[in-house]
DRENNUSE-479237 format. One record per residue (C-alpha): residue number from 1; chain; x, y, z; residue in three letters. Coordinates in nm, 4 decimals. Layout:
BEGIN
NUM,A,X,Y,Z,ala
...
***
This chain:
BEGIN
1,A,8.0644,10.1396,10.6830,met
2,A,7.8505,10.0031,10.9623,thr
3,A,7.6231,10.2245,11.1653,leu
4,A,7.8466,10.1714,11.4680,gln
5,A,8.1562,10.2659,11.2642,gly
6,A,7.9859,10.5802,11.1397,leu
7,A,7.8932,10.6718,11.4966,arg
8,A,8.2574,10.6333,11.6038,val
9,A,8.3746,10.8592,11.3184,trp
10,A,8.1091,11.1189,11.4046,met
11,A,8.1846,11.1132,11.7771,leu
12,A,8.5561,11.1529,11.7166,leu
13,A,8.5024,11.4376,11.4732,ser
14,A,8.3121,11.6312,11.7384,val
15,A,8.5405,11.5489,12.0299,cys
16,A,8.8780,11.5858,11.8606,leu
17,A,8.9145,11.8958,11.6437,pro
18,A,9.1769,11.8583,11.3690,gly
19,A,9.3861,12.0774,11.1518,leu
20,A,9.1812,12.2506,10.8873,val
21,A,9.3234,12.4457,10.5969,ser
22,A,9.1313,12.6830,10.3737,ala
23,A,9.0699,12.4016,10.1259,ser
24,A,9.0136,12.1120,10.3663,gly
25,A,9.2271,11.9245,10.6153,trp
26,A,9.5978,11.8582,10.6629,val
27,A,9.7547,11.5299,10.7748,leu
28,A,10.1102,11.5836,10.8989,arg
29,A,10.3900,11.3336,10.8328,ala
30,A,10.4910,11.3468,11.2006,asp
31,A,10.1438,11.2326,11.3035,asp
32,A,10.1396,10.9574,11.0401,trp
33,A,10.4822,10.8297,11.1555,ala
34,A,10.3326,10.6740,11.4687,arg
35,A,10.2522,10.3007,11.4692,pro
36,A,9.9202,10.2494,11.2917,arg
37,A,9.6188,10.0359,11.3746,ser
38,A,9.2452,10.0738,11.3190,ala
39,A,9.2093,10.2241,11.6672,val
40,A,9.4827,10.4798,11.5979,val
41,A,9.3468,10.5692,11.2534,leu
42,A,8.9905,10.6417,11.3632,val
43,A,9.1298,10.8938,11.6127,ala
44,A,9.4079,11.0377,11.3940,leu
45,A,9.3258,11.3979,11.3145,gln
46,A,9.1944,11.5125,11.0749,pro
47,A,9.0628,11.1809,10.9404,leu
48,A,8.7429,11.1608,11.1510,pro
49,A,8.6374,11.5084,11.0373,gln
50,A,8.7110,11.4383,10.6718,ala
51,A,8.5252,11.1052,10.6719,val
52,A,8.2264,11.2540,10.8544,thr
53,A,8.2082,11.5367,10.5997,ala
54,A,8.2294,11.2822,10.3178,leu
55,A,7.9375,11.0809,10.4567,his
56,A,7.7259,11.3938,10.4997,lys
57,A,7.7529,11.4873,10.1295,gln
58,A,7.6208,11.2179,9.8981,ala
59,A,7.8212,11.1908,9.5785,gly
60,A,8.1202,11.3792,9.7173,ser
61,A,8.4816,11.2573,9.7139,arg
62,A,8.7904,11.3109,9.9226,leu
63,A,9.0866,11.4302,9.7190,val
64,A,9.4075,11.3168,9.8875,ile
65,A,9.6795,11.5529,9.7637,arg
66,A,10.0152,11.4002,9.8517,tyr
67,A,10.3786,11.5176,9.8285,pro
68,A,10.5365,11.4245,9.4962,gly
69,A,10.7729,11.1354,9.4511,gly
70,A,10.7635,10.7698,9.5396,glu
71,A,10.7466,10.8215,9.9164,met
72,A,10.4507,11.0581,9.8861,gly
73,A,10.2676,10.8143,9.6597,leu
74,A,10.3305,10.5234,9.8982,leu
75,A,10.1997,10.7332,10.1886,trp
76,A,9.8848,10.8253,9.9956,ala
77,A,9.8225,10.4655,9.8870,lys
78,A,9.8585,10.3421,10.2438,glu
79,A,9.6172,10.6094,10.3667,leu
80,A,9.3656,10.5137,10.0969,arg
81,A,9.3994,10.1437,10.1879,ala
82,A,9.3384,10.2178,10.5569,trp
83,A,9.0355,10.4339,10.4836,leu
84,A,8.8929,10.1636,10.2560,ala
85,A,8.9543,9.8974,10.5223,ala
86,A,8.7649,10.1163,10.7691,leu
87,A,8.4639,10.1340,10.5384,gly
88,A,8.5183,10.4347,10.3126,val
89,A,8.4286,10.3365,9.9536,pro
90,A,8.7512,10.3511,9.7458,pro
91,A,8.5595,10.5086,9.4566,ala
92,A,8.5136,10.8147,9.6788,arg
93,A,8.8892,10.8547,9.7379,leu
94,A,9.1026,11.0279,9.4740,glu
95,A,9.4831,11.0429,9.4922,leu
96,A,9.6492,11.3482,9.3385,thr
97,A,10.0144,11.4592,9.3591,pro
98,A,10.0958,11.8164,9.4494,gly
99,A,10.0695,11.8811,9.8226,ser
100,A,10.1860,12.2349,9.8967,ser
101,A,10.4434,12.1093,10.1498,thr
102,A,10.6615,11.7964,10.1427,pro
103,A,10.5569,11.6804,10.4903,asn
104,A,10.1796,11.7041,10.4570,asp
105,A,9.8915,11.5340,10.2869,ile
106,A,9.6109,11.7756,10.2098,glu
107,A,9.2580,11.6341,10.2090,ile
108,A,8.9809,11.8181,10.0298,glu
109,A,8.6109,11.7377,10.0031,leu
110,A,8.4756,11.7943,9.6525,ile
111,A,8.1372,11.7371,9.4886,asp
***
């Protein structure tokens, strides 16, 4: 990620508070259903907060816990592809089935 890209993520994480669960962040299906572009994704809560937290902790990873089934897996893969395209190293993104609700992706920062 470029320095400018990191600054954008950090600025958005401060200016736009997102949904935070006890174990991390929650991305709602309703929010994801909007048309997507790089501009939309860098502002889509809670992604700026999660990416900023990832960059602050060297060696950490984001676990993307998605709803089970084919649709959940496709959603998680698309999210991972967008994050990678925006500069997040794919090796630091882990997809795992088992979101606690069928309409949410749960994102957790782990060491």
